[in-house]
N, C-alpha and C positions, 0 to 999 in steps of 0.2 A: 516325910513325904511330899512329893513334889505336887503341886497345884497350877494351874494354870492362872494367868494373872486375871484381874477383874476388867469388868466390858468397858469403863474408863479409859484402860490401855489397849495401844492397837491389839488386839489379840493373835494376828500373825505371828507376833514375834513373842515364844515362850519366856515365860521370866519366874523368879521364885518367889513363891511369900515368904513373907518374913525375913527377906535376908539378910537384915542389919542385927536382927536376935539370936541369942544361943540356942537357939532351937536344934534340936537333933533331927539330921537327915538320915534315912534309913540306905538310899544309894550310895552316895558317897558323904564325905565330912564336909564341916561346914567351910573351910578355906577353896575347899575344890569347887563345892557349890555357890561361892562369890566369886569365883575366876569363869567361872561360867557365866554368871549372871553378867559379871563388867564385860565379858567376851559378844553376848549377842545383845548387851545395851551398845556396845561399838559398831557392831554389824549393821543393828534396826538404826541408828544414826546415820551411817552413812550411806544405805539404802533409801531411807528418808533424803539425804541432802542429794542423791545422784537422781532421785525423782524428780527433785524442784530444779535441778541440772537440766535434765532432760524435758522439763515442761517450757523453760524458759527459753532452750534451744526448740523445743519443736514450734513455741508461739513465734520466737524470730524468724525459725525460718517460714513459716507461713505468711510473715509479714514482709519478708524479702520476696516469696513467692507472688504474696497478692501486690505487693508495688510491682514487682516487674511485669506480674499482668495486666496493670494499668498502663503503665507505661506503653508496652506492646499495644494494646487495643487503643492506645492515643496516637501511636504510628499508623496502626492498621488502618484507621479509622482517618488518618490524614492523608495516607495512600490511596483511598478510594475517593477522598475528597477530590483530589489531585487529579486521578484518572477520570472522574465522573466531568469536572472542568475541562480536562484536555480533549473527551468527547465530544464534550459540549458544543466547545470552540471548532475542536478539527474532527467531524464525522468520518467513520471510517469510509475510504473510497476516494475523497478530496485530498489532494494534495498542492501544495504549494510550490512554484515551479523558480520562483522570484531567485533563486541561490543554486538552480541548477544549471552547471558549467557544459551540458551536453544540450541544451536547448537556448538558441539565440533568441533576441527580440525580432520584430520583422524589421525594424531599423538596421540591425546589423547582421542580417542573414543575406548574403549574397548569391548563396546556390539557390534560388527560387525565381521561378516565370515572373518577366517583369509583370505581365497582365495580371497574375493572379495578385501579386505580392500590391498592384494599387488597388485593388479589390477588397483583400481584407484591411489595407490601411483605411480605404473610407469607409469600413462598417468599424475600426477602432475608434476611428477620430468620432463619427457620431454617437459610440458607447462613452465617450469620455466628456463630451460636450457638456459643459456647466449651461444651468438653466436659463440664462439670458441669451446665447447664442444658439440654442433651441427655440426659443421664443420669437426671435429676431428670423431664424431661418422659417419660419412657416410651421413650426413643431412637429420636423419630420422623426417620425419612429424607426427606432433602430431593428434593424432586422434580426433577431437573436434564431433565426433557423437557416442553418445551412445545411447543403448536402453537398460534399466535396466526391466527385466520382472520378474514375481514371484507371488507368493499368494498375496491375499489381507491382508493387515497389516504387512508387513515384512518389512518396511522399506525404499521403493522406493526411495518417493520424501525426507524424512529423508535423504538418504544417498546422494541425490544428492546436499542437501543443506549444507554437510558436505565435500563434492566434492569442492562445490564453495567457503568455505569459504577456504580452505586449500590451493586454487590456489590463495586464496585475490581476489576474482571475486565478480561484482555486479550480484545479481540473482533475477530472476525474475519466476514466475510460470503463466503459462496458462493453464486454467481450459476450456472445451466445453462451459459452460455457458457463457465466455467472448464472445464469437463471433455465436454463435449458436441463431437463429431467426426464428420463425415461416414465417417468408415471405421470399419468393422464393429471395435469391439473396443477401440478406443484410447478412447475414453469411457470405458468400464471402469475401465482401467490408469489413467488420470487421478484417477477419484475415488477408484482404491483410493490413489493416490499419496498425493493431499489428507487422506486418513481417518488415513494413517500416518505424516503428519507432525503430525496432530494430537497422535496416541497419543503420539508418542515425545515430542512439550515437553511432554503434560502429566504423564507417568511421569517426565521428568526434573527437573520442577520440582513436587512433588506438593503443595507446599503453598500452589502459587497458584492463582488461578482462572481459568476458560476459558470465554467463550461463544460458541458457534460456530451463527451463523444459516443455515438455507439459504432464501433467499428463493425463491418459488413451486415450494414443495416438491411441488405435482401433479405438475410434470411429471419426478417420480422415483416417487412413488408413486400411478401411476392403476392402477387394477385390472386385475388378467391378464387376465381375460376382453376387456376391453373394448380394450386395447393390439394385441390379436391381432386384434378385429373391425377396428380401424379403422387398422391401419397396412399399407401396401402392401407389398408384397414380403418380404424376412427380415430388415429391419431393427427388428422388434418382438423378434428375438431379443435384439439387443444392448440394446434398453431393459430388455426383462425382466433382462438380467443385471445394469444397473446397480440395477435394483430390489433385487435377492438382495442386490447389495454393500452397498446404502445399510442394508436391515434386519440384515445381519449385522453391521456394524461397530456399531450404535446397541447392540446387546448386548455387542460388542465393549470398546466405551467405558464400557459402563455397569460392566462387570465389573473393567477394569483401567484406568480413569480415571474414576474418580468425581467428581473435580473438574474436569469437563467437563461445561457446563450446553449441551444441543441446542435449537435453538428451530427450529420451522418455521412461514414462513409460507405463505398461501394464501388467494385469494379465494374459494375454492370452499367451500360448508358441508359439515362432513362428514355431515352429515344425509341427503345427497341420491345415495350410495352413487356418487360420483365421485373419492373416493379410498380408495385400498388398505385394507381392513378389519386387515389382519396390521400395518400400519406404525400406525395408529391405535390398535391395543393396546399400542403399545410408547411410545406417547406417555400421560404418565400425568394430564394437564391438557388441555382443549380448550378455549381461552378466546375468545370470541369480541371483537374490538374494533369496537364501533359507529362509526355518525357522530357527530363528535363533535357537544355539545348547546352553546347558547346562551355557557354562562358558558364552556367549552374554546374555542370562537371567540372569543371575546371578549379573554380571552387573549393566544392564539396572535396576535389583529391588533396588540395591543401590543408583543408580541415582535418582529413581523416589521417595525413601526414604528419600531423601537429606535434605527434611524441617523439618522432624519430633523433639520433643522436645529429647534432650539425644540421636543422633543418632548414633554420634562414640560408646557409651556403649551399645546400641542395636546391632549395628553391630558385636562388638565383642564378646558378649555375644550370638547372635544366629548365628553367621557365619555357623556352621554347618548344623542348619535349613535349613538357606536360599541356601547352595548348595542344599540339599536334594529336595527342593521346586524347585531350577532351574531345576533339573534333570526331577520331576516330571511334570514340564513344558514341557519341551523339548521332553518327552516322548508324551505328549498331541498334538505336535505340536502347541502351543502355538503363536501366532505372536505377536509383540510388543504394538499392538492394545488390545488385548486379558490382556496382563503383565498391562497396564495403567488402563485397568478397574479395575482388582481384587484390585491394590494398592488403587485405589480411594474407591472401598467398605472397603477395611479394614481403609480406615480413615473415613468412615464415621460411622463402629463399636464402635472407638474410639472417636469419638465427640460424639454419641448417649449416651455411658458412663459419659463421662462429663458432660452431659445436667440433667442427671438424677441422678448427685451427686457423682457420684464414680470417683472423682479426681485421676488419674494414667498415668501413661506413656505409649505409644505407645507398645504395644503386640503381637509377633508372632502370638498367635490363631486368631487374626484379619487377618491376611495374610491366616492363613489355610482356614478359614472359608470362606471367598471370595472366594479363589479357590474352594473349593466343591461349592459353589452357582454357579459358571459357567459352565453349563450345557454341551455345546458345545463349543470347542476352533475352530476358523478358522479353523485349518488341520482335525481336527474331521468331519465336515461341507462339505470341500472337497472329505474327504473320503466317506461320505455318498451319495455326488454328484456323486460321479465318479461311483457307484455303481450301482446307479439308471440308 
C-alpha cells in the first residue's frame, strides 16, 4: 500500500513508507518502488536546490537594483543641487556679456556717436568709482535710470548692451511680449513677477551690477488720458495697472537695489507728450540716439564685413570707396539696421556668383548694388511720414 509521508517531511513531494523494509507493495514490486522513491528524492532535492538558487539570485538582483537606485538617486540629487546653485547665481533672464564677441565695450566701439559715447562713459566712470574717489568729489550719486530715445534701428538696445558690458554688469532685456496677455490682470502679475525676480537677485548680490533694458517702453508709459481715449472696452484698466506697477517698482528698485540700472528705449521723443510725464520724471537722463554719422557707418561697415575672405586686402584696396559709401548712407540717414541689410544683400551677390561657377573674392560693387536696391532708408521713411 502506498501512503503519504509524515508531516515532518515536505508533504508536496510523495514518498513511500517503509521503503527500506521488505514489505510488500500492491501496485508494483519493491525494486520498482525503491526506484520511484529514489527518483522522487532526486527531483525533490533538485527543486529545493533550484529554489535556493532562485532565492539567492532574487536577493542579489534586489541588492543590485537597490544599489543602482541609490546611485541614481544620489546622482539626481547632485544634479538638482547643481541646477539650484546655477539658478541661484544666474537667474532666468540675466546673462553676462563679458565673452560675447558681438558686443564691444565702449572703449573699443567706434561705431557710436561721440556725444553719446562721452555721456555713457561718464556714467560708467561714476558707477565704477571707488569709495575714496566718491567722497573726495562730494559724493555724487550715479544715474541708474536712463531713457534712450531715437528713430528705429539706430542702435538703442545695442548701446544698452555696450553700456552693460563696459560696466561688467549682468544684462537682461524685457520686451512687452514677456508680460503682455489677452487676459485682464495676467499681464500685471507677470510684470510684478519679473520685477520681484530682479529685486531678489540684486539684493542677494549687492556687490554685482545689473542692467535691465525695457524695450519699447512707450507700451508701458503712455499717458493715462491717451490710454483711456484710444482703448476700447475695459482693457485700458490693465494697461493703467501695468503703468502703475512699472512706476512703483522704479522707486522700489531705486531704494532697495541701487546696483540695478534701468534703461528704457523708445522711438518716441519725450518732447511730444506721448510719454507719461510721471515716468519721465523718474528717469534722471533722457538721451537721444541719433542716426549714425559717416564715421560710425564706416566702422560699422568694416565690422559687418569682418568674416569675408581676404578682408584685410579688401579694406586696404577699397578704403576710399567704403568712406564714400558711408557718406552716402549718412546722407540718406541710414540706420544700423539698414546697413546690416545691404551688407547681407551684398554677401548674397557674392554667394550667387560662386554658385554659378565664378569663384572670386568679395567685391565692392556688391555693396554698391545692395545700397541701390534699398529703396528707402529708415530716415527717408521717417521724413515721408513727417510730411504726411
